[in-house]
VMD Tcl script that draws the C-alpha trace (Angstrom):
set ca {
  {200.68 6.02 176.18}
  {198.55 5.43 173.19}
  {195.89 7.53 172.94}
  {192.24 6.04 172.04}
  {190.08 7.65 170.03}
  {186.28 7.48 169.09}
  {183.78 9.24 167.30}
  {180.31 9.82 168.81}
  {177.26 9.02 166.56}
  {175.47 11.72 164.98}
  {171.93 12.20 163.41}
  {173.40 14.35 160.83}
  {176.40 13.78 158.79}
  {179.65 15.06 160.98}
  {181.21 18.38 160.05}
  {184.78 19.24 158.86}
  {187.20 17.88 161.39}
  {184.49 15.53 163.25}
  {184.27 11.81 163.21}
  {186.42 8.88 162.78}
  {186.82 9.51 158.75}
  {188.09 12.79 159.24}
  {191.84 13.58 157.75}
  {194.74 13.91 160.14}
  {195.23 17.15 159.12}
  {191.40 18.30 159.83}
  {191.75 16.86 163.04}
  {195.00 18.43 164.22}
  {193.88 21.67 163.31}
  {190.41 21.13 165.33}
  {190.74 22.83 168.54}
  {189.94 20.50 171.67}
  {188.36 20.84 175.06}
  {190.80 18.91 177.50}
  {189.38 17.81 180.99}
  {191.06 15.76 183.49}
  {188.90 12.53 184.17}
  {187.99 10.99 187.46}
  {185.37 8.88 188.81}
  {183.81 11.51 191.39}
  {180.87 13.62 190.84}
  {182.49 16.77 190.74}
  {184.55 15.90 188.11}
  {181.67 14.36 185.94}
  {179.83 17.75 186.52}
  {182.78 19.27 184.89}
  {183.15 16.67 182.00}
  {179.41 17.46 181.12}
  {180.10 20.98 181.12}
  {183.24 20.56 178.91}
  {181.19 18.45 176.31}
  {178.55 21.07 176.13}
  {181.21 23.73 175.45}
  {183.10 21.60 172.75}
  {179.53 21.14 171.06}
  {179.14 24.72 171.24}
  {182.41 25.81 169.68}
  {182.72 23.04 167.22}
  {185.79 21.32 169.15}
  {186.65 17.98 170.05}
  {186.77 16.44 173.59}
  {189.85 15.19 174.92}
  {189.79 13.26 178.30}
  {192.93 12.66 180.19}
  {193.44 10.58 183.06}
  {196.46 11.41 185.19}
  {198.15 8.57 187.09}
  {199.15 10.77 190.32}
  {202.96 10.34 190.88}
  {202.68 11.64 194.33}
  {200.46 8.43 195.38}
  {202.63 6.12 193.47}
  {205.88 7.80 195.18}
  {204.15 7.06 198.63}
  {204.63 2.99 197.95}
  {208.12 3.30 198.37}
  {208.12 4.75 201.72}
  {208.80 2.28 204.57}
  {206.24 3.66 206.86}
  {203.32 4.35 204.59}
  {200.09 1.82 205.17}
  {196.89 1.76 203.97}
  {193.77 0.79 205.83}
  {191.14 -1.98 204.01}
  {187.36 -1.64 204.06}
  {187.86 -4.72 206.85}
  {190.02 -2.54 208.96}
  {193.13 -4.67 208.08}
  {196.24 -2.40 208.24}
  {198.84 -3.22 205.45}
  {201.78 -1.54 203.57}
  {200.82 0.13 200.46}
  {201.65 -2.03 197.23}
  {202.72 -0.11 194.08}
  {201.18 -2.82 191.81}
  {197.92 -2.96 193.55}
  {197.88 0.81 193.41}
  {198.68 0.75 189.92}
  {196.01 -1.66 189.08}
  {193.43 0.29 190.82}
  {194.22 3.48 189.13}
  {194.09 1.48 185.78}
  {190.60 0.39 186.66}
  {189.55 3.85 187.52}
  {191.19 5.06 184.29}
  {188.76 2.31 182.46}
  {185.70 3.51 184.13}
  {186.80 7.19 183.26}
  {186.99 6.18 179.75}
  {183.55 4.94 179.73}
  {182.19 7.95 181.20}
  {183.71 10.13 178.78}
  {182.14 8.05 175.90}
  {178.98 8.18 177.05}
  {178.96 11.94 177.62}
  {180.44 12.78 174.55}
  {177.79 10.65 172.95}
  {175.09 12.41 174.63}
  {176.86 15.99 173.37}
  {177.51 14.70 169.94}
  {181.11 15.51 170.13}
  {184.04 13.65 168.89}
  {186.39 12.32 171.59}
  {189.52 11.01 172.45}
  {191.27 9.43 175.55}
  {194.68 9.36 176.66}
  {196.53 8.34 180.24}
  {199.40 10.68 181.64}
  {201.71 10.33 184.69}
  {202.47 13.48 186.88}
  {201.00 15.82 188.80}
  {197.42 16.49 187.71}
  {197.52 19.90 187.53}
  {200.81 20.21 185.80}
  {199.85 17.35 183.42}
  {196.71 18.73 182.36}
  {198.43 22.36 181.28}
  {201.45 20.30 179.47}
  {198.91 18.58 177.26}
  {197.47 21.78 175.93}
  {198.09 23.82 172.49}
  {197.36 27.17 171.58}
  {194.53 25.85 170.15}
  {192.90 24.27 173.01}
  {190.72 24.85 176.09}
  {191.91 23.34 179.32}
  {189.38 22.60 182.17}
  {190.41 22.92 185.67}
  {188.58 22.14 188.89}
  {189.29 24.52 191.92}
  {188.83 21.22 194.30}
  {191.92 19.67 192.68}
  {194.36 21.88 194.41}
  {194.82 25.34 196.51}
  {194.07 28.72 195.01}
  {198.09 29.20 194.50}
  {198.41 25.98 192.68}
  {195.02 26.31 190.46}
  {196.48 30.03 189.85}
  {200.17 28.56 188.81}
  {198.54 25.78 186.20}
  {196.19 28.53 184.95}
  {199.33 30.79 184.21}
  {201.20 27.89 182.51}
  {198.25 27.14 180.33}
  {197.30 30.70 179.53}
  {200.75 31.93 179.13}
  {203.01 29.53 178.44}
  {201.07 27.28 176.18}
  {198.59 30.04 174.98}
  {195.68 28.02 175.63}
  {192.18 28.96 177.01}
  {191.24 27.91 180.52}
  {187.61 26.57 181.72}
  {187.83 27.13 185.54}
  {185.18 25.39 187.57}
  {185.05 26.65 191.07}
  {184.54 24.56 194.43}
  {180.92 24.43 195.31}
  {179.52 24.70 191.81}
  {176.90 22.01 191.25}
  {175.37 20.90 188.11}
  {172.41 23.12 188.14}
  {175.11 26.44 188.29}
  {177.13 25.18 185.27}
  {176.76 26.69 181.52}
  {173.52 26.93 180.67}
  {171.92 26.35 183.91}
  {168.92 28.26 185.23}
  {168.30 30.63 188.40}
  {164.81 31.42 190.12}
  {163.34 34.59 190.02}
  {160.45 36.18 191.24}
  {158.47 37.22 188.14}
  {155.38 38.30 190.06}
  {153.68 38.04 193.42}
  {153.90 34.51 194.40}
  {155.25 33.25 190.99}
  {158.77 32.06 190.39}
  {159.95 31.88 186.91}
  {162.92 29.83 186.20}
  {165.57 32.13 183.98}
  {168.35 31.18 181.80}
  {171.56 32.15 183.31}
  {173.46 34.67 180.79}
  {176.73 34.06 179.38}
  {178.93 37.07 180.50}
  {182.20 38.84 179.20}
  {184.61 40.87 181.34}
  {185.05 43.95 178.89}
  {187.69 46.39 180.11}
  {187.41 48.71 177.03}
  {190.71 47.37 175.34}
  {190.81 45.39 171.76}
  {191.21 42.18 173.49}
  {188.51 42.84 176.11}
  {185.89 43.93 172.93}
  {186.80 40.72 171.29}
  {186.03 38.71 174.52}
  {182.89 40.41 174.54}
  {182.18 39.51 170.81}
  {183.18 35.86 171.52}
  {181.08 35.67 174.47}
  {178.13 37.04 172.70}
  {178.77 34.59 169.80}
  {178.70 31.64 172.05}
  {175.78 32.72 173.78}
  {173.77 33.14 170.41}
  {174.90 29.53 169.37}
  {173.65 28.07 172.94}
  {170.48 30.22 173.05}
  {171.45 31.85 176.24}
  {171.21 35.23 177.10}
  {174.40 37.43 176.95}
  {175.50 40.06 179.50}
  {178.67 42.62 179.32}
  {180.57 43.35 182.37}
  {181.97 46.91 181.82}
  {185.04 46.96 183.88}
  {186.96 49.80 182.65}
  {189.70 50.86 185.07}
  {188.49 48.46 187.51}
  {190.79 46.03 189.66}
  {190.35 42.29 190.32}
  {188.70 43.01 193.74}
  {186.07 45.21 191.98}
  {185.70 42.60 189.26}
  {185.13 39.91 191.82}
  {182.77 42.00 193.45}
  {180.61 43.02 190.27}
  {180.51 39.39 189.06}
  {177.69 37.85 191.25}
  {175.62 40.80 190.23}
  {175.51 39.34 186.36}
  {174.05 35.95 187.73}
  {175.81 34.05 184.96}
  {176.08 30.58 184.03}
  {179.76 31.34 182.58}
  {181.83 34.26 182.56}
  {184.98 35.00 180.03}
  {187.72 37.30 180.78}
  {191.10 37.62 179.36}
  {193.89 35.66 181.23}
  {195.93 38.79 181.06}
  {193.71 40.86 183.47}
  {194.61 38.19 186.32}
  {197.38 39.52 188.73}
  {198.32 37.09 191.70}
  {198.20 33.40 191.62}
  {195.18 33.53 193.52}
  {193.00 35.82 191.40}
  {191.60 33.07 189.06}
  {190.40 30.77 191.92}
  {189.16 34.00 193.98}
  {187.27 35.24 191.24}
  {185.69 31.79 190.10}
  {184.52 31.42 193.52}
  {182.93 34.85 193.90}
  {181.27 34.57 190.71}
  {179.59 31.42 191.66}
  {180.11 30.02 187.96}
  {182.78 28.82 185.62}
  {185.15 31.01 184.15}
  {186.44 31.13 180.65}
  {189.98 32.88 181.11}
  {190.85 33.25 177.13}
  {194.91 32.48 176.92}
  {197.15 35.63 176.86}
  {198.47 37.48 173.97}
  {196.27 36.50 171.46}
  {192.70 37.03 170.18}
  {189.90 34.52 171.16}
  {189.52 31.58 168.82}
  {185.66 32.50 168.32}
  {186.68 34.71 165.29}
  {186.11 31.98 163.09}
  {182.39 31.28 164.61}
  {181.52 34.72 164.34}
  {182.41 34.80 160.68}
  {180.38 31.42 160.25}
  {177.53 33.08 162.06}
  {177.77 36.28 159.47}
  {177.86 34.06 156.53}
  {174.56 32.24 157.91}
  {172.85 35.62 158.41}
  {173.63 36.81 154.82}
  {171.81 33.67 153.31}
  {169.28 34.56 154.94}
}
mol new
graphics top color blue
foreach p $ca { graphics top sphere $p radius 0.5 }
foreach p [lrange $ca 0 end-1] q [lrange $ca 1 end] { graphics top cylinder $p $q radius 0.2 }
display resetview
């Protein structure tokens, strides 16, 4: 499929690697936030979160609409039927199914364009065909972050897609749990009692699971930098010697809007979905076997501090 690209308007000149005038080499080198597109509200919340993350780490936003091959395969089954809004029962038509999917894809592209424009991030759009989770993982490179939503599959299916993206493609994964609403996403607020009868809105921090290893410390440093760039508090989860069950139990106490953890800490295929559900917020799982790409952000911030 041909990839459609666009650059969101900016009130300031674009940075290197952004905008329609950027060179091919610069655009290729710039990391991307890869997110699956749909027309439901959960998908739009995940897209808004992905756009904000892209703005925070100077990444491009890539939206992928996947034509589900399982649905298309249904059209070839002689017993498959669909019921119209008028109650008419009819055989599923392959061409009609394709037209409906392409109409959805165009709607999703317009939503992507609007949200990317509001976040002032460069964007691109593509259409793939296959199984949604597998197709998203296959789109990623080692410089990308892939966004998965738990409602897209079972805990085991999500876990396998996470493992494929983080271990085989060496990408990062942003996992948004089932039931996480717009107010729970990255940068949201929570209500806390500041004084008798007074409820204050407190920004939810970005937390990092630090097991004391060099990878854990790098994860923590990346999370702290990301929090600083986003104007949010930072919280460190000290998890030396703890297993995944203990991590899941400790996560809710952080009251975080986003938790970063190294994908190598995950054990079974269900761990990622379980941890995300227990934390009540998105997880940013850093790709296995490498340092987080936030080192370039940290260096940039250090230069800014030295100039003051």
